[in-house]
ZAPA-535862 format. One record per atom (N, C-alpha, C): residue number from 1; residue in three letters; x, y, z. Coordinates in steps of 0.02 Angstrom, whole numbers, plus 32768, in hexadecimal, padded with zeros to 4 digits. Layout:
BEGIN
site n NUM, res Ala, px X, py Y, pz Z .
...
//
This chain:
BEGIN
site n 1, res Met, px 800B, py 8240, pz 7D35 .
site n 1, res Met, px 7FD4, py 820F, pz 7D35 .
site n 1, res Met, px 7FDC, py 81E1, pz 7D71 .
site n 2, res His, px 7FA7, py 81DB, pz 7D97 .
site n 2, res His, px 7FAA, py 81B1, pz 7DD3 .
site n 2, res His, px 7F95, py 816A, pz 7DC3 .
site n 3, res Met, px 7FC3, py 813B, pz 7DCC .
site n 3, res Met, px 7FB4, py 80F5, pz 7DBF .
site n 3, res Met, px 7F9D, py 80D2, pz 7E00 .
site n 4, res Glu, px 7FB5, py 80EE, pz 7E39 .
site n 4, res Glu, px 7FA4, py 80CB, pz 7E76 .
site n 4, res Glu, px 7F5A, py 80D6, pz 7E86 .
site n 5, res Lys, px 7F3D, py 80A4, pz 7EA8 .
site n 5, res Lys, px 7EF7, py 80A7, pz 7EB9 .
site n 5, res Lys, px 7EEF, py 80C8, pz 7EFE .
site n 6, res Met, px 7EB3, py 80E2, pz 7F0A .
site n 6, res Met, px 7EA3, py 80F8, pz 7F4D .
site n 6, res Met, px 7E71, py 80C6, pz 7F68 .
site n 7, res Phe, px 7E84, py 80A2, pz 7F9C .
site n 7, res Phe, px 7E57, py 8071, pz 7FBA .
site n 7, res Phe, px 7E2E, py 8093, pz 7FF1 .
site n 8, res Thr, px 7DF2, py 807A, pz 7FFC .
site n 8, res Thr, px 7DC8, py 8093, pz 8032 .
site n 8, res Thr, px 7DAE, py 8057, pz 8059 .
site n 9, res Ala, px 7D90, py 8064, pz 8092 .
site n 9, res Ala, px 7D73, py 802D, pz 80BA .
site n 9, res Ala, px 7D3F, py 8008, pz 8090 .
site n 10, res Ala, px 7D1B, py 802D, pz 8065 .
site n 10, res Ala, px 7CE5, py 800F, pz 803E .
site n 10, res Ala, px 7CFE, py 7FDC, pz 800B .
site n 11, res Asp, px 7D39, py 7FE9, pz 7FEC .
site n 11, res Asp, px 7D50, py 7FBB, pz 7FB8 .
site n 11, res Asp, px 7D8D, py 7F91, pz 7FCC .
site n 12, res Phe, px 7DA5, py 7F98, pz 800A .
site n 12, res Phe, px 7DE2, py 7F76, pz 801F .
site n 12, res Phe, px 7DDF, py 7F2B, pz 8017 .
site n 13, res Asp, px 7DAA, py 7F0C, pz 8030 .
site n 13, res Asp, px 7DA5, py 7EC3, pz 802D .
site n 13, res Asp, px 7DA5, py 7EA9, pz 7FE5 .
site n 14, res Thr, px 7D81, py 7ECC, pz 7FB9 .
site n 14, res Thr, px 7D7D, py 7EB8, pz 7F73 .
site n 14, res Thr, px 7DBE, py 7EC5, pz 7F4E .
site n 15, res Glu, px 7DD6, py 7F03, pz 7F53 .
site n 15, res Glu, px 7E10, py 7F19, pz 7F2C .
site n 15, res Glu, px 7E52, py 7EFD, pz 7F45 .
site n 16, res Val, px 7E59, py 7EF5, pz 7F87 .
site n 16, res Val, px 7E98, py 7EDF, pz 7FA3 .
site n 16, res Val, px 7E97, py 7E95, pz 7FB2 .
site n 17, res Leu, px 7E68, py 7E80, pz 7FDD .
site n 17, res Leu, px 7E67, py 7E3A, pz 7FF1 .
site n 17, res Leu, px 7E50, py 7E0C, pz 7FB9 .
site n 18, res Gly, px 7E26, py 7E26, pz 7F8C .
site n 18, res Gly, px 7E0C, py 7DFE, pz 7F55 .
site n 18, res Gly, px 7E36, py 7DFF, pz 7F16 .
site n 19, res Ser, px 7E6E, py 7E24, pz 7F17 .
site n 19, res Ser, px 7E97, py 7E2B, pz 7EDB .
site n 19, res Ser, px 7EBA, py 7DEA, pz 7EC9 .
site n 20, res Asp, px 7EBF, py 7DDD, pz 7E88 .
site n 20, res Asp, px 7EE5, py 7DA2, pz 7E72 .
site n 20, res Asp, px 7F2F, py 7DB2, pz 7E6A .
site n 21, res Lys, px 7F41, py 7DF1, pz 7E75 .
site n 21, res Lys, px 7F88, py 7E07, pz 7E73 .
site n 21, res Lys, px 7F9D, py 7E1E, pz 7EB8 .
site n 22, res Pro, px 7FDE, py 7E1F, pz 7EC6 .
site n 22, res Pro, px 7FF5, py 7E3B, pz 7F05 .
site n 22, res Pro, px 7FE0, py 7E85, pz 7F09 .
site n 23, res Val, px 7FD1, py 7E9C, pz 7F44 .
site n 23, res Val, px 7FBC, py 7EE2, pz 7F4E .
site n 23, res Val, px 7FE7, py 7F02, pz 7F84 .
site n 24, res Leu, px 8006, py 7F3A, pz 7F73 .
site n 24, res Leu, px 802D, py 7F60, pz 7FA4 .
site n 24, res Leu, px 8002, py 7F9C, pz 7FB9 .
site n 25, res Val, px 7FF2, py 7FA0, pz 7FFA .
site n 25, res Val, px 7FC9, py 7FD6, pz 8012 .
site n 25, res Val, px 7FF4, py 8005, pz 803D .
site n 26, res Asp, px 7FF5, py 8044, pz 802A .
site n 26, res Asp, px 8018, py 8079, pz 804E .
site n 26, res Asp, px 7FE5, py 8099, pz 807D .
site n 27, res Phe, px 7FE8, py 8088, pz 80BE .
site n 27, res Phe, px 7FBD, py 80A7, pz 80F0 .
site n 27, res Phe, px 7FDD, py 80EA, pz 8100 .
site n 28, res Phe, px 7FB9, py 8121, pz 80F1 .
site n 28, res Phe, px 7FD6, py 8163, pz 80F8 .
site n 28, res Phe, px 7FA5, py 8193, pz 8119 .
site n 29, res Ala, px 7FBE, py 81CF, pz 8129 .
site n 29, res Ala, px 7F93, py 8205, pz 8141 .
site n 29, res Ala, px 7FA8, py 8245, pz 811D .
site n 30, res Thr, px 7F79, py 8271, pz 8111 .
site n 30, res Thr, px 7F88, py 82AE, pz 80EB .
site n 30, res Thr, px 7FB8, py 82DC, pz 8110 .
site n 31, res Trp, px 7FB9, py 82D8, pz 8153 .
site n 31, res Trp, px 7FE5, py 8303, pz 817B .
site n 31, res Trp, px 802B, py 82E6, pz 8186 .
site n 32, res Cys, px 8038, py 82AB, pz 816A .
site n 32, res Cys, px 8076, py 8287, pz 8177 .
site n 32, res Cys, px 80AD, py 8299, pz 8146 .
site n 33, res Gly, px 80E3, py 82B9, pz 815E .
site n 33, res Gly, px 811A, py 82CE, pz 8134 .
site n 33, res Gly, px 813C, py 8295, pz 810E .
site n 34, res Pro, px 8152, py 825F, pz 8133 .
site n 34, res Pro, px 8172, py 8227, pz 8110 .
site n 34, res Pro, px 8144, py 8207, pz 80DB .
site n 35, res Cys, px 8102, py 8208, pz 80E7 .
site n 35, res Cys, px 80D3, py 81EC, pz 80B6 .
site n 35, res Cys, px 80D7, py 8214, pz 8075 .
site n 36, res Lys, px 80DA, py 8257, pz 807C .
site n 36, res Lys, px 80DF, py 8282, pz 8041 .
site n 36, res Lys, px 8121, py 8276, pz 801D .
site n 37, res Met, px 8157, py 826C, pz 8043 .
site n 37, res Met, px 8199, py 8261, pz 8025 .
site n 37, res Met, px 819A, py 821F, pz 7FFE .
site n 38, res Met, px 8174, py 81EE, pz 8015 .
site n 38, res Met, px 8174, py 81AC, pz 7FF6 .
site n 38, res Met, px 8144, py 81A8, pz 7FBB .
site n 39, res Ala, px 8114, py 81D5, pz 7FB7 .
site n 39, res Ala, px 80E0, py 81D3, pz 7F83 .
site n 39, res Ala, px 80FA, py 81CB, pz 7F3C .
site n 40, res Pro, px 812E, py 81F1, pz 7F27 .
site n 40, res Pro, px 8147, py 81E8, pz 7EE2 .
site n 40, res Pro, px 8160, py 81A2, pz 7ED4 .
site n 41, res Ala, px 8181, py 8182, pz 7F05 .
site n 41, res Ala, px 819A, py 813E, pz 7EFD .
site n 41, res Ala, px 815F, py 810D, pz 7EF4 .
site n 42, res Val, px 812B, py 8117, pz 7F1B .
site n 42, res Val, px 80F0, py 80EB, pz 7F17 .
site n 42, res Val, px 80CF, py 80F3, pz 7ED2 .
site n 43, res Glu, px 80CA, py 8131, pz 7EBB .
site n 43, res Glu, px 80AC, py 813E, pz 7E78 .
site n 43, res Glu, px 80D5, py 811D, pz 7E41 .
site n 44, res Lys, px 8117, py 8124, pz 7E46 .
site n 44, res Lys, px 8145, py 8108, pz 7E13 .
site n 44, res Lys, px 813E, py 80BC, pz 7E11 .
site n 45, res Leu, px 813A, py 809D, pz 7E4B .
site n 45, res Leu, px 8134, py 8054, pz 7E4E .
site n 45, res Leu, px 80F0, py 803D, pz 7E32 .
site n 46, res Ala, px 80BC, py 8064, pz 7E3E .
site n 46, res Ala, px 807A, py 8053, pz 7E24 .
site n 46, res Ala, px 807D, py 804F, pz 7DD7 .
site n 47, res Glu, px 80A3, py 807C, pz 7DB9 .
site n 47, res Glu, px 80AC, py 807A, pz 7D70 .
site n 47, res Glu, px 80D6, py 803E, pz 7D5B .
site n 48, res Glu, px 810E, py 8034, pz 7D7E .
site n 48, res Glu, px 813D, py 7FFE, pz 7D6D .
site n 48, res Glu, px 811D, py 7FB9, pz 7D71 .
site n 49, res Tyr, px 80F3, py 7FB0, pz 7DA4 .
site n 49, res Tyr, px 80D7, py 7F6D, pz 7DB1 .
site n 49, res Tyr, px 8090, py 7F64, pz 7D96 .
site n 50, res Glu, px 807A, py 7F95, pz 7D6F .
site n 50, res Glu, px 8036, py 7F90, pz 7D53 .
site n 50, res Glu, px 802D, py 7F4E, pz 7D2F .
site n 51, res Gly, px 7FF7, py 7F2B, pz 7D3E .
site n 51, res Gly, px 7FEA, py 7EEB, pz 7D1E .
site n 51, res Gly, px 8006, py 7EB0, pz 7D45 .
site n 52, res Arg, px 8037, py 7EBD, pz 7D71 .
site n 52, res Arg, px 8055, py 7E87, pz 7D98 .
site n 52, res Arg, px 8042, py 7E8B, pz 7DE2 .
site n 53, res Ala, px 8038, py 7EC8, pz 7DF9 .
site n 53, res Ala, px 8026, py 7ED2, pz 7E40 .
site n 53, res Ala, px 7FFB, py 7F11, pz 7E44 .
site n 54, res Val, px 7FD5, py 7F16, pz 7E79 .
site n 54, res Val, px 7FAB, py 7F50, pz 7E84 .
site n 54, res Val, px 7FCB, py 7F78, pz 7EBC .
site n 55, res Ile, px 7FD3, py 7FB9, pz 7EB2 .
site n 55, res Ile, px 7FF2, py 7FE3, pz 7EE5 .
site n 55, res Ile, px 7FC2, py 801D, pz 7EF2 .
site n 56, res Gly, px 7FB4, py 8027, pz 7F32 .
site n 56, res Gly, px 7F85, py 805C, pz 7F43 .
site n 56, res Gly, px 7F8F, py 8076, pz 7F88 .
site n 57, res Lys, px 7F67, py 80A9, pz 7F98 .
site n 57, res Lys, px 7F6D, py 80CB, pz 7FD8 .
site n 57, res Lys, px 7F2B, py 80C8, pz 7FFE .
site n 58, res Leu, px 7F31, py 80CA, pz 803F .
site n 58, res Leu, px 7EF5, py 80CB, pz 8069 .
site n 58, res Leu, px 7EFF, py 8101, pz 809E .
site n 59, res Asp, px 7ED3, py 8132, pz 80A0 .
site n 59, res Asp, px 7ED6, py 8168, pz 80D1 .
site n 59, res Asp, px 7EBE, py 814E, pz 8114 .
site n 60, res Val, px 7EEB, py 814A, pz 8145 .
site n 60, res Val, px 7ED9, py 812D, pz 8186 .
site n 60, res Val, px 7EA4, py 8156, pz 81AB .
site n 61, res Glu, px 7EA3, py 8198, pz 819D .
site n 61, res Glu, px 7E71, py 81C3, pz 81BE .
site n 61, res Glu, px 7E2B, py 81B3, pz 81A5 .
site n 62, res Glu, px 7E26, py 81A0, pz 8165 .
site n 62, res Glu, px 7DE4, py 8192, pz 8148 .
site n 62, res Glu, px 7DD0, py 8149, pz 8150 .
site n 63, res Ser, px 7E01, py 811E, pz 815E .
site n 63, res Ser, px 7DF2, py 80D6, pz 8163 .
site n 63, res Ser, px 7E12, py 80B9, pz 81A2 .
site n 64, res Met, px 7E01, py 80D6, pz 81DB .
site n 64, res Met, px 7E1F, py 80C1, pz 821B .
site n 64, res Met, px 7E11, py 8078, pz 822B .
site n 65, res Asp, px 7DD7, py 805F, pz 8216 .
site n 65, res Asp, px 7DC6, py 8019, pz 8224 .
site n 65, res Asp, px 7DF6, py 7FE9, pz 8200 .
site n 66, res Ile, px 7E08, py 7FFA, pz 81C3 .
site n 66, res Ile, px 7E37, py 7FCF, pz 819E .
site n 66, res Ile, px 7E7D, py 7FD5, pz 81BD .
site n 67, res Ala, px 7E92, py 8012, pz 81CC .
site n 67, res Ala, px 7ED3, py 801C, pz 81EC .
site n 67, res Ala, px 7ED6, py 7FF5, pz 822E .
site n 68, res Gly, px 7E9F, py 7FF7, pz 8253 .
site n 68, res Gly, px 7E9B, py 7FD3, pz 8293 .
site n 68, res Gly, px 7E9D, py 7F88, pz 8289 .
site n 69, res Arg, px 7E7C, py 7F70, pz 8255 .
site n 69, res Arg, px 7E7A, py 7F28, pz 8246 .
site n 69, res Arg, px 7EC0, py 7F0C, pz 823C .
site n 70, res Tyr, px 7EEC, py 7F35, pz 821F .
site n 70, res Tyr, px 7F30, py 7F1F, pz 8211 .
site n 70, res Tyr, px 7F64, py 7F3B, pz 8241 .
site n 71, res Gly, px 7F4C, py 7F59, pz 8278 .
site n 71, res Gly, px 7F78, py 7F72, pz 82AC .
site n 71, res Gly, px 7FA8, py 7FA8, pz 8295 .
site n 72, res Val, px 7F91, py 7FD3, pz 8268 .
site n 72, res Val, px 7FBB, py 8009, pz 8250 .
site n 72, res Val, px 7FBC, py 8041, pz 8284 .
site n 73, res Met, px 7FF5, py 804A, pz 82A4 .
site n 73, res Met, px 7FFC, py 807C, pz 82D9 .
site n 73, res Met, px 8021, py 80BA, pz 82C1 .
site n 74, res Asn, px 804E, py 80B0, pz 8291 .
site n 74, res Asn, px 8077, py 80E7, pz 8277 .
site n 74, res Asn, px 806E, py 80EC, pz 822C .
site n 75, res Val, px 8075, py 8129, pz 8211 .
site n 75, res Val, px 8074, py 8132, pz 81C9 .
site n 75, res Val, px 80B6, py 8150, pz 81B4 .
site n 76, res Pro, px 80D0, py 8140, pz 8179 .
site n 76, res Pro, px 80B3, py 810F, pz 814D .
site n 76, res Pro, px 80C0, py 80C7, pz 8163 .
site n 77, res Thr, px 808F, py 809C, pz 8158 .
site n 77, res Thr, px 8098, py 8054, pz 815E .
site n 77, res Thr, px 8084, py 8036, pz 811B .
site n 78, res Leu, px 80AE, py 800B, pz 8101 .
site n 78, res Leu, px 809E, py 7FE9, pz 80C2 .
site n 78, res Leu, px 8093, py 7FA0, pz 80D0 .
site n 79, res Ile, px 805B, py 7F86, pz 80BA .
site n 79, res Ile, px 804D, py 7F3F, pz 80C4 .
site n 79, res Ile, px 8042, py 7F1F, pz 807F .
site n 80, res Leu, px 8065, py 7EE8, pz 8076 .
site n 80, res Leu, px 8060, py 7EC2, pz 8038 .
site n 80, res Leu, px 802E, py 7E89, pz 8043 .
site n 81, res Phe, px 7FFB, py 7E86, pz 8019 .
site n 81, res Phe, px 7FC8, py 7E52, pz 801D .
site n 81, res Phe, px 7FD0, py 7E23, pz 7FE2 .
site n 82, res Lys, px 7FC8, py 7DE3, pz 7FEF .
site n 82, res Lys, px 7FC8, py 7DB1, pz 7FBA .
site n 82, res Lys, px 7F94, py 7D7D, pz 7FCC .
site n 83, res Asp, px 7F6A, py 7D6B, pz 7F9C .
site n 83, res Asp, px 7F35, py 7D39, pz 7FA7 .
site n 83, res Asp, px 7F0B, py 7D49, pz 7FE4 .
site n 84, res Gly, px 7EFB, py 7D8A, pz 7FED .
site n 84, res Gly, px 7ECD, py 7D9E, pz 8022 .
site n 84, res Gly, px 7EEA, py 7DA4, pz 8067 .
site n 85, res Arg, px 7F2D, py 7D9C, pz 806E .
site n 85, res Arg, px 7F48, py 7DA6, pz 80B1 .
site n 85, res Arg, px 7F87, py 7DD2, pz 80B0 .
site n 86, res Ala, px 7F93, py 7DF2, pz 80E8 .
site n 86, res Ala, px 7FCD, py 7E1D, pz 80F0 .
site n 86, res Ala, px 800A, py 7DF0, pz 80F7 .
site n 87, res Val, px 803B, py 7DF6, pz 80C9 .
site n 87, res Val, px 8076, py 7DCB, pz 80CB .
site n 87, res Val, px 80B5, py 7DEF, pz 80E1 .
site n 88, res Glu, px 80B6, py 7E31, pz 80DA .
site n 88, res Glu, px 80F2, py 7E56, pz 80EA .
site n 88, res Glu, px 80DE, py 7E9D, pz 80FF .
site n 89, res Arg, px 8105, py 7EBB, pz 812C .
site n 89, res Arg, px 80F5, py 7EFE, pz 8144 .
site n 89, res Arg, px 8135, py 7F26, pz 814D .
site n 90, res Lys, px 8133, py 7F66, pz 8138 .
site n 90, res Lys, px 816C, py 7F93, pz 8142 .
site n 90, res Lys, px 814F, py 7FD2, pz 8162 .
site n 91, res Val, px 8171, py 7FEA, pz 8196 .
site n 91, res Val, px 815A, py 8027, pz 81B8 .
site n 91, res Val, px 818E, py 805E, pz 81AE .
site n 92, res Gly, px 8177, py 8099, pz 819E .
site n 92, res Gly, px 81A4, py 80D1, pz 8194 .
site n 92, res Gly, px 81B5, py 80DC, pz 814B .
site n 93, res Leu, px 81DB, py 810F, pz 813F .
site n 93, res Leu, px 81EE, py 8123, pz 80FC .
site n 93, res Leu, px 8216, py 80EC, pz 80DA .
site n 94, res Gln, px 8201, py 80D7, pz 809E .
site n 94, res Gln, px 8223, py 80A3, pz 8077 .
site n 94, res Gln, px 823A, py 80C0, pz 8035 .
site n 95, res Ser, px 8272, py 80A8, pz 801C .
site n 95, res Ser, px 8289, py 80BE, pz 7FDB .
site n 95, res Ser, px 8266, py 8095, pz 7FA5 .
site n 96, res Ala, px 8268, py 80AE, pz 7F68 .
site n 96, res Ala, px 824A, py 8089, pz 7F30 .
site n 96, res Ala, px 826B, py 8044, pz 7F29 .
site n 97, res Ser, px 82AE, py 8041, pz 7F33 .
site n 97, res Ser, px 82D0, py 8001, pz 7F2B .
site n 97, res Ser, px 82BB, py 7FCF, pz 7F62 .
site n 98, res Asp, px 82AF, py 7FE7, pz 7F9F .
site n 98, res Asp, px 8296, py 7FBB, pz 7FD5 .
site n 98, res Asp, px 8252, py 7F9F, pz 7FC2 .
site n 99, res Leu, px 8227, py 7FCA, pz 7FA7 .
site n 99, res Leu, px 81E4, py 7FB5, pz 7F95 .
site n 99, res Leu, px 81E6, py 7F85, pz 7F5A .
site n 100, res Arg, px 8215, py 7F91, pz 7F2B .
site n 100, res Arg, px 821C, py 7F65, pz 7EF2 .
site n 100, res Arg, px 822F, py 7F1E, pz 7F09 .
site n 101, res Lys, px 825F, py 7F1A, pz 7F39 .
site n 101, res Lys, px 8274, py 7ED9, pz 7F54 .
site n 101, res Lys, px 8238, py 7EB6, pz 7F73 .
site n 102, res Leu, px 8211, py 7EDC, pz 7F98 .
site n 102, res Leu, px 81D6, py 7EC0, pz 7FBA .
site n 102, res Leu, px 81A5, py 7EA3, pz 7F86 .
site n 103, res Leu, px 8196, py 7EC9, pz 7F52 .
site n 103, res Leu, px 8168, py 7EB2, pz 7F1F .
site n 103, res Leu, px 8185, py 7E75, pz 7EF9 .
site n 104, res Asp, px 81C5, py 7E79, pz 7EE8 .
site n 104, res Asp, px 81E3, py 7E43, pz 7EC2 .
site n 104, res Asp, px 81E3, py 7E01, pz 7EE9 .
site n 105, res Ser, px 81E2, py 7E06, pz 7F2C .
site n 105, res Ser, px 81E4, py 7DCA, pz 7F55 .
site n 105, res Ser, px 81A4, py 7DA0, pz 7F4F .
site n 106, res Val, px 816E, py 7DBE, pz 7F35 .
site n 106, res Val, px 812F, py 7D99, pz 7F2E .
site n 106, res Val, px 8118, py 7D91, pz 7EE6 .
site n 107, res Leu, px 8141, py 7DA9, pz 7EB7 .
site n 107, res Leu, px 812D, py 7DA4, pz 7E70 .
site n 107, res Leu, px 814E, py 7D67, pz 7E50 .
//
C-alpha cells in the first residue's frame, strides 16, 4: 500500500506550500537508479509519519517548473517544507534514519 503522495505542478502549491504539517518532497526521475533504491525508505516513512507529516514524490520530468523553482539540479533531491517554505534540503541517496532525523527536526 502506497502512503506517499505523488505531487504535481497542479497541486504543489496547495498540497505542499499550503500544508499545516511539514512536507518532505522527494524530487525524483523514473530513470534514476538511486531514486529507485531510496523509494522503499520514502514509502516506509510515509507510513510511519502518517498524521504528523506529509511525505511525497515529485517527478522532475513532469514538473520541471517546480524543480526549477527550487533549483533541483540532481536527483534524488529531498526538500523539507514547513509553513510554506523550504527549510532543509538533502541531495543524493539518503537512508531512512537520515530522513527520520530530518523530519524529527521540525516535528
